[in-house]
N, C-alpha and C positions, 0 to 999 in steps of 0.2 A: 709771522703768519703760520697758522697751523693747517697743513694740507692733509686731508684724509688719506688713509692708505687704501687706494683703489687697486684691486687686482688687475694686472695687465692682461690683455687678450692676446692670444696667439693662435696658431693653426691647429693646436692639439685639442682634441675633443675631451671634455671633462668626463664623458661616458663613452668610451670607444666602442662599446657593444651596440650603441645606438646608430652607428655610422651606416650600416646596411639598411636599417629601417628608414632613416632619413633620406638616403639616396632613393629608395623605392618610392617613398612619399613624394619626393621631388619629381620623379618621372610621371607618377600618377597625376599630380597637379598640373604639370606641363601639358600632358595629354588632355586633361579636362578643359583647360583654357585655350587649347589649340596652338601651343608653342611647340615647334618641332625639335624638342630636346632629345638628344641621342647619346648613347654611351660614347665616351671618348671626346674628341675635339668638337667644340661648339662655337668656334670663333666666327662662324657665319651669322650667329644670332646677334641682334642689337642689344645694347645695354638696357634698353627699355623692356625688351622681351625677357631678359634675365631678371631684371628687377621686378617685373610683374609676377614671375614664378615665385621668387623669394617672398614678395609681399603677400601673395595669395596663400603661400604656405603658412606664414605668420598669422594671417587672418583665420585660417582654418584651425590652427593650433589654439589660438585664443578662444574661438568659438567652442571647441571641444572642452577646453578647461572650464569655461563658464558653465557648460552643460553639466560637467562633472561636479562642480561646486554647488550647482543648484539641485543636485541629486537626481538628474534625469539621465 
């Protein structure tokens, strides 16, 4: 059996410089959708709330990429 060489994922960012921008984006998205995300501990949030923030971040990034690819 030939198994493709798939890079493993880990907690390291491939572009460490983007960390601050992604964190800021996360808080902006959370605020926009009404999730009370704050700096530090957020254990009081449900997994659904956290998933909604992450999912909406992905949706916004995909939409932005589509606009860029369309030349808008």
